[in-house]
FIKE-920940 format. One record per residue (C-alpha): residue number from 1; x, y, z. Coordinates in Angstrom, 2 decimals, padded with zeros to 5 digits, m for minus. Layout:
<rec num="NUM" xx="X" yy="Y" zz="Z"/>
...
This chain:
<rec num="1" xx="m017.20" yy="026.63" zz="m004.31"/>
<rec num="2" xx="m020.57" yy="028.37" zz="m003.42"/>
<rec num="3" xx="m022.15" yy="024.88" zz="m002.07"/>
<rec num="4" xx="m018.97" yy="023.91" zz="m000.44"/>
<rec num="5" xx="m019.26" yy="026.59" zz="001.78"/>
<rec num="6" xx="m022.51" yy="026.34" zz="002.50"/>
<rec num="7" xx="m022.45" yy="022.84" zz="003.42"/>
<rec num="8" xx="m019.65" yy="024.20" zz="006.12"/>
<rec num="9" xx="m022.22" yy="026.55" zz="007.47"/>
<rec num="10" xx="m024.78" yy="024.11" zz="007.92"/>
<rec num="11" xx="m022.28" yy="021.44" zz="009.28"/>
<rec num="12" xx="m021.39" yy="024.43" zz="012.00"/>
<rec num="13" xx="m025.30" yy="023.96" zz="013.69"/>
<rec num="14" xx="m024.93" yy="019.89" zz="012.93"/>
<rec num="15" xx="m024.57" yy="016.94" zz="015.95"/>
<rec num="16" xx="m021.76" yy="015.42" zz="013.59"/>
<rec num="17" xx="m020.28" yy="018.68" zz="012.78"/>
<rec num="18" xx="m016.62" yy="016.57" zz="014.62"/>
<rec num="19" xx="m017.06" yy="014.56" zz="012.63"/>
<rec num="20" xx="m017.05" yy="017.29" zz="009.76"/>
<rec num="21" xx="m014.07" yy="018.80" zz="010.80"/>
<rec num="22" xx="m011.99" yy="015.66" zz="010.62"/>
<rec num="23" xx="m013.41" yy="015.08" zz="007.38"/>
<rec num="24" xx="m011.86" yy="018.71" zz="006.31"/>
<rec num="25" xx="m008.46" yy="018.21" zz="007.96"/>
<rec num="26" xx="m008.08" yy="014.59" zz="005.51"/>
<rec num="27" xx="m009.28" yy="015.99" zz="002.70"/>
<rec num="28" xx="m007.70" yy="019.34" zz="002.73"/>
<rec num="29" xx="m010.62" yy="020.71" zz="001.33"/>
<rec num="30" xx="m015.11" yy="020.78" zz="001.48"/>
<rec num="31" xx="m016.58" yy="018.38" zz="000.67"/>
<rec num="32" xx="m019.36" yy="018.70" zz="m001.66"/>
<rec num="33" xx="m021.81" yy="015.47" zz="m001.63"/>
<rec num="34" xx="m021.12" yy="014.45" zz="002.05"/>
<rec num="35" xx="m023.05" yy="011.38" zz="001.28"/>
<rec num="36" xx="m020.55" yy="009.65" zz="m000.52"/>
<rec num="37" xx="m017.60" yy="010.53" zz="002.08"/>
<rec num="38" xx="m019.99" yy="008.57" zz="005.00"/>
<rec num="39" xx="m020.67" yy="005.33" zz="002.57"/>
<rec num="40" xx="m016.75" yy="005.63" zz="002.18"/>
<rec num="41" xx="m016.48" yy="005.05" zz="006.10"/>
<rec num="42" xx="m019.01" yy="002.29" zz="005.45"/>
<rec num="43" xx="m017.42" yy="m000.67" zz="006.30"/>
<rec num="44" xx="m019.52" yy="m003.75" zz="005.25"/>
<rec num="45" xx="m019.84" yy="m005.21" zz="008.72"/>
<rec num="46" xx="m022.25" yy="m001.83" zz="009.26"/>
<rec num="47" xx="m024.07" yy="m001.96" zz="005.80"/>
<rec num="48" xx="m027.25" yy="m000.05" zz="005.76"/>
<rec num="49" xx="m030.19" yy="m000.92" zz="003.34"/>
<rec num="50" xx="m031.56" yy="002.15" zz="001.42"/>
<rec num="51" xx="m035.24" yy="002.62" zz="000.77"/>
<rec num="52" xx="m034.92" yy="000.41" zz="m002.88"/>
<rec num="53" xx="m033.37" yy="m002.36" zz="m000.53"/>
<rec num="54" xx="m029.94" yy="m001.52" zz="m002.04"/>
<rec num="55" xx="m027.83" yy="m002.29" zz="000.61"/>
<rec num="56" xx="m024.60" yy="000.17" zz="000.56"/>
<rec num="57" xx="m021.53" yy="m000.21" zz="002.29"/>
<rec num="58" xx="m017.72" yy="001.13" zz="001.07"/>
<rec num="59" xx="m016.68" yy="m002.27" zz="m001.21"/>
<rec num="60" xx="m018.10" yy="m000.54" zz="m004.37"/>
<rec num="61" xx="m015.76" yy="002.62" zz="m004.02"/>
<rec num="62" xx="m013.06" yy="000.64" zz="m002.81"/>
<rec num="63" xx="m013.09" yy="m000.91" zz="m005.70"/>
<rec num="64" xx="m013.03" yy="002.13" zz="m008.14"/>
<rec num="65" xx="m010.79" yy="003.75" zz="m005.86"/>
<rec num="66" xx="m008.07" yy="000.69" zz="m005.51"/>
<rec num="67" xx="m007.95" yy="001.34" zz="m009.75"/>
<rec num="68" xx="m007.86" yy="005.64" zz="m009.60"/>
<rec num="69" xx="m004.45" yy="004.91" zz="m007.46"/>
<rec num="70" xx="m003.47" yy="002.52" zz="m009.38"/>
<rec num="71" xx="m003.75" yy="005.60" zz="m011.97"/>
<rec num="72" xx="m002.56" yy="008.33" zz="m010.17"/>
<rec num="73" xx="000.37" yy="006.78" zz="m008.87"/>
<rec num="74" xx="001.62" yy="005.21" zz="m012.21"/>
<rec num="75" xx="000.96" yy="008.57" zz="m013.83"/>
<rec num="76" xx="002.77" yy="010.00" zz="m011.10"/>
<rec num="77" xx="006.41" yy="007.55" zz="m011.56"/>
<rec num="78" xx="006.15" yy="008.10" zz="m015.51"/>
<rec num="79" xx="006.64" yy="011.82" zz="m015.27"/>
<rec num="80" xx="008.73" yy="012.06" zz="m012.48"/>
<rec num="81" xx="011.15" yy="009.35" zz="m012.70"/>
<rec num="82" xx="011.72" yy="009.50" zz="m016.92"/>
<rec num="83" xx="014.42" yy="008.10" zz="m016.92"/>
<rec num="84" xx="013.85" yy="004.57" zz="m014.71"/>
<rec num="85" xx="012.89" yy="001.22" zz="m017.14"/>
<rec num="86" xx="009.75" yy="m000.79" zz="m016.98"/>
<rec num="87" xx="010.70" yy="m002.62" zz="m014.46"/>
<rec num="88" xx="011.92" yy="m000.16" zz="m011.91"/>
<rec num="89" xx="008.08" yy="001.68" zz="m012.40"/>
<rec num="90" xx="006.27" yy="m000.92" zz="m011.27"/>
<rec num="91" xx="008.37" yy="m002.58" zz="m008.70"/>
<rec num="92" xx="008.00" yy="001.11" zz="m007.24"/>
<rec num="93" xx="003.76" yy="001.53" zz="m007.47"/>
<rec num="94" xx="003.45" yy="m001.75" zz="m006.43"/>
<rec num="95" xx="005.14" yy="m000.07" zz="m002.69"/>
<rec num="96" xx="003.25" yy="002.78" zz="m003.11"/>
<rec num="97" xx="m000.20" yy="000.94" zz="m003.49"/>
<rec num="98" xx="000.95" yy="m002.17" zz="m001.04"/>
<rec num="99" xx="m001.59" yy="m003.11" zz="001.25"/>
<rec num="100" xx="000.12" yy="m002.93" zz="004.87"/>
<rec num="101" xx="002.10" yy="000.36" zz="003.23"/>
<rec num="102" xx="m001.74" yy="001.46" zz="002.88"/>
<rec num="103" xx="m002.79" yy="000.91" zz="006.05"/>
<rec num="104" xx="m000.26" yy="002.45" zz="007.55"/>
<rec num="105" xx="m001.04" yy="006.01" zz="006.23"/>
<rec num="106" xx="m004.43" yy="005.04" zz="006.70"/>
<rec num="107" xx="m003.63" yy="005.10" zz="010.48"/>
<rec num="108" xx="m001.21" yy="007.81" zz="010.29"/>
<rec num="109" xx="m004.11" yy="010.41" zz="008.33"/>
<rec num="110" xx="m006.90" yy="009.95" zz="011.09"/>
<rec num="111" xx="m008.78" yy="007.59" zz="009.14"/>
<rec num="112" xx="m009.91" yy="005.35" zz="012.04"/>
<rec num="113" xx="m011.70" yy="007.99" zz="013.88"/>
<rec num="114" xx="m014.24" yy="008.58" zz="011.13"/>
<rec num="115" xx="m014.42" yy="004.16" zz="009.85"/>
<rec num="116" xx="m017.76" yy="002.71" zz="011.16"/>
<rec num="117" xx="m017.25" yy="m001.03" zz="011.62"/>
<rec num="118" xx="m018.04" yy="m004.12" zz="013.54"/>
<rec num="119" xx="m015.95" yy="m003.96" zz="017.06"/>
<rec num="120" xx="m014.67" yy="m007.60" zz="016.06"/>
<rec num="121" xx="m013.30" yy="m006.16" zz="012.87"/>
<rec num="122" xx="m011.27" yy="m004.17" zz="013.92"/>
<rec num="123" xx="m008.91" yy="m007.05" zz="014.93"/>
<rec num="124" xx="m009.52" yy="m009.64" zz="012.22"/>
<rec num="125" xx="m008.98" yy="m007.39" zz="009.66"/>
<rec num="126" xx="m005.35" yy="m006.61" zz="008.66"/>
<rec num="127" xx="m005.84" yy="m004.10" zz="006.23"/>
<rec num="128" xx="m009.59" yy="m001.96" zz="007.14"/>
<rec num="129" xx="m008.11" yy="001.08" zz="007.11"/>
<rec num="130" xx="m006.78" yy="000.58" zz="003.69"/>
<rec num="131" xx="m009.19" yy="m000.03" zz="002.17"/>
<rec num="132" xx="m011.09" yy="002.54" zz="003.97"/>
<rec num="133" xx="m008.58" yy="004.98" zz="002.20"/>
<rec num="134" xx="m008.99" yy="003.98" zz="m001.41"/>
<rec num="135" xx="m013.34" yy="003.88" zz="m001.10"/>
<rec num="136" xx="m012.12" yy="007.95" zz="000.42"/>
<rec num="137" xx="m009.73" yy="007.93" zz="m002.99"/>
<rec num="138" xx="m013.13" yy="006.29" zz="m005.01"/>
<rec num="139" xx="m015.32" yy="009.43" zz="m002.95"/>
<rec num="140" xx="m013.28" yy="012.13" zz="m004.09"/>
<rec num="141" xx="m013.08" yy="011.42" zz="m007.79"/>
<rec num="142" xx="m016.95" yy="010.89" zz="m007.90"/>
<rec num="143" xx="m017.21" yy="014.19" zz="m005.93"/>
<rec num="144" xx="m015.09" yy="016.69" zz="m007.09"/>
<rec num="145" xx="m013.24" yy="014.06" zz="m010.06"/>
<rec num="146" xx="m009.80" yy="013.37" zz="m011.33"/>
<rec num="147" xx="m008.48" yy="016.53" zz="m010.82"/>
<rec num="148" xx="m008.81" yy="016.81" zz="m007.35"/>
<rec num="149" xx="m007.81" yy="013.30" zz="m006.94"/>
<rec num="150" xx="m004.71" yy="013.83" zz="m008.56"/>
<rec num="151" xx="m003.96" yy="016.40" zz="m005.57"/>
<rec num="152" xx="m005.40" yy="014.33" zz="m003.19"/>
<rec num="153" xx="m002.73" yy="012.21" zz="m003.89"/>
<rec num="154" xx="m000.01" yy="014.38" zz="m004.21"/>
<rec num="155" xx="m000.50" yy="016.66" zz="m000.80"/>
<rec num="156" xx="m002.50" yy="014.62" zz="001.18"/>
<rec num="157" xx="m000.78" yy="011.57" zz="000.52"/>
<rec num="158" xx="002.77" yy="011.78" zz="m000.75"/>
<rec num="159" xx="004.49" yy="014.97" zz="000.35"/>
<rec num="160" xx="003.28" yy="014.21" zz="003.87"/>
<rec num="161" xx="003.02" yy="010.20" zz="004.81"/>
<rec num="162" xx="005.05" yy="008.38" zz="001.44"/>
<rec num="163" xx="008.67" yy="008.33" zz="001.86"/>
<rec num="164" xx="010.11" yy="007.81" zz="m001.84"/>
<rec num="165" xx="013.42" yy="007.98" zz="m001.01"/>
<rec num="166" xx="013.06" yy="004.83" zz="001.46"/>
<rec num="167" xx="010.72" yy="002.87" zz="m001.37"/>
<rec num="168" xx="013.21" yy="003.43" zz="m003.92"/>
<rec num="169" xx="016.07" yy="001.79" zz="m001.87"/>
<rec num="170" xx="013.57" yy="m001.01" zz="m000.59"/>
<rec num="171" xx="013.72" yy="m004.31" zz="m002.45"/>
<rec num="172" xx="013.98" yy="m007.20" zz="m000.45"/>
<rec num="173" xx="013.67" yy="m010.17" zz="m002.71"/>
<rec num="174" xx="017.35" yy="m010.32" zz="m002.74"/>
<rec num="175" xx="017.38" yy="m013.89" zz="m004.57"/>
<rec num="176" xx="015.26" yy="m012.77" zz="m007.91"/>
<rec num="177" xx="018.00" yy="m009.43" zz="m007.74"/>
<rec num="178" xx="020.01" yy="m011.87" zz="m007.79"/>
<rec num="179" xx="018.98" yy="m013.54" zz="m010.67"/>
<rec num="180" xx="017.72" yy="m010.54" zz="m012.90"/>
<rec num="181" xx="021.31" yy="m009.97" zz="m012.27"/>
<rec num="182" xx="022.87" yy="m013.39" zz="m013.18"/>
<rec num="183" xx="019.98" yy="m012.99" zz="m016.71"/>
<rec num="184" xx="021.48" yy="m009.96" zz="m017.86"/>
<rec num="185" xx="025.33" yy="m010.92" zz="m017.61"/>
<rec num="186" xx="024.99" yy="m014.38" zz="m018.87"/>
<rec num="187" xx="026.40" yy="m015.50" zz="m015.30"/>
<rec num="188" xx="025.75" yy="m018.83" zz="m014.27"/>
<rec num="189" xx="024.11" yy="m019.20" zz="m010.31"/>
<rec num="190" xx="023.39" yy="m021.43" zz="m008.71"/>
<rec num="191" xx="021.79" yy="m022.15" zz="m005.15"/>
<rec num="192" xx="022.46" yy="m024.57" zz="m002.69"/>
<rec num="193" xx="020.10" yy="m025.49" zz="000.22"/>
<rec num="194" xx="020.24" yy="m027.93" zz="002.95"/>
<rec num="195" xx="018.27" yy="m028.38" zz="005.95"/>
<rec num="196" xx="020.36" yy="m028.89" zz="009.59"/>
<rec num="197" xx="019.53" yy="m031.62" zz="012.00"/>
<rec num="198" xx="019.11" yy="m029.28" zz="015.53"/>
<rec num="199" xx="017.97" yy="m030.41" zz="018.63"/>
<rec num="200" xx="014.82" yy="m033.08" zz="019.19"/>
<rec num="201" xx="011.67" yy="m031.00" zz="019.74"/>
<rec num="202" xx="013.25" yy="m028.09" zz="017.43"/>
<rec num="203" xx="011.80" yy="m026.93" zz="014.19"/>
<rec num="204" xx="014.30" yy="m027.76" zz="011.48"/>
<rec num="205" xx="016.62" yy="m024.96" zz="010.37"/>
<rec num="206" xx="018.03" yy="m024.97" zz="006.50"/>
<rec num="207" xx="020.58" yy="m023.27" zz="005.30"/>
<rec num="208" xx="021.85" yy="m021.96" zz="002.03"/>
<rec num="209" xx="024.66" yy="m021.12" zz="m000.59"/>
<rec num="210" xx="025.16" yy="m019.49" zz="m004.07"/>
<rec num="211" xx="027.39" yy="m020.03" zz="m006.59"/>
<rec num="212" xx="028.39" yy="m017.90" zz="m009.45"/>
<rec num="213" xx="030.70" yy="m019.45" zz="m012.06"/>
<rec num="214" xx="031.41" yy="m021.96" zz="m009.47"/>
<rec num="215" xx="032.85" yy="m019.66" zz="m007.18"/>
<rec num="216" xx="031.19" yy="m019.47" zz="m003.84"/>
<rec num="217" xx="029.34" yy="m015.89" zz="m002.71"/>
<rec num="218" xx="027.44" yy="m015.73" zz="m000.05"/>
<rec num="219" xx="026.29" yy="m018.52" zz="002.52"/>
<rec num="220" xx="022.78" yy="m017.67" zz="004.87"/>
<rec num="221" xx="020.36" yy="m019.48" zz="007.16"/>
<rec num="222" xx="017.06" yy="m019.30" zz="008.57"/>
<rec num="223" xx="013.82" yy="m020.96" zz="009.55"/>
<rec num="224" xx="013.12" yy="m021.91" zz="005.74"/>
<rec num="225" xx="014.60" yy="m022.51" zz="002.82"/>
<rec num="226" xx="013.36" yy="m019.02" zz="001.17"/>
<rec num="227" xx="014.74" yy="m017.27" zz="003.91"/>
<rec num="228" xx="018.75" yy="m018.86" zz="004.04"/>
<rec num="229" xx="018.62" yy="m018.18" zz="000.42"/>
<rec num="230" xx="017.48" yy="m014.44" zz="000.73"/>
<rec num="231" xx="020.42" yy="m014.25" zz="003.16"/>
<rec num="232" xx="022.60" yy="m015.92" zz="001.27"/>
<rec num="233" xx="022.17" yy="m014.01" zz="m002.64"/>
<rec num="234" xx="021.88" yy="m010.92" zz="m000.21"/>
<rec num="235" xx="025.68" yy="m010.84" zz="000.73"/>
<rec num="236" xx="026.10" yy="m012.58" zz="m002.49"/>
<rec num="237" xx="025.25" yy="m009.41" zz="m003.96"/>
<rec num="238" xx="027.59" yy="m006.81" zz="m002.00"/>
<rec num="239" xx="030.38" yy="m008.83" zz="m004.44"/>
<rec num="240" xx="029.07" yy="m007.31" zz="m007.52"/>
<rec num="241" xx="028.28" yy="m004.75" zz="m009.83"/>
<rec num="242" xx="024.27" yy="m004.67" zz="m010.53"/>
């Protein structure tokens, strides 16, 4: 604690104090080993070389943070949803740690303001900020330990930026849900799909019908066979009890 306060006082008089204040705002605590956090926000495109020749960027911390986030999230789900099966827990964890989801969380937390990268990377990398968030988690673990990492996840990510209720209900893979239901209930489910001929120059469209026990339960259409089947399965699911 005293070390953190001492570091804080030092940064009051440094040119990069704004950076330090923003970091504290994200973390919710006083950082100790500042070099770890600087590395966490250093993208490969702006890597730097140490005196011993070692090239430094946030990829190693990202690797560590990815593993830690998976463990912390799994532990949280295990204790919070104590009456659910492995399938539910696995899906919920996947939704929480999904790259696109982490990228959104990172932006909401203000990570873009601290990240160093080449300008063209921002436009070309889809998950730039989410990767930096994972690197930050790795830095927190090395700086403060596992318990502090868990607190950061719960207090700064979960409570502020993760809508668990929405993620619990979200499952857009309707075809997989329907097939899973059919296997459990020993029902026959069959999809019939075909390509529809449209106007010249237009992309082909697809139509799909799903039958349960040889009875039509849903139809769908889309620009791809997968999209049409998903739509048909979504309609079929409304007529059954999962």
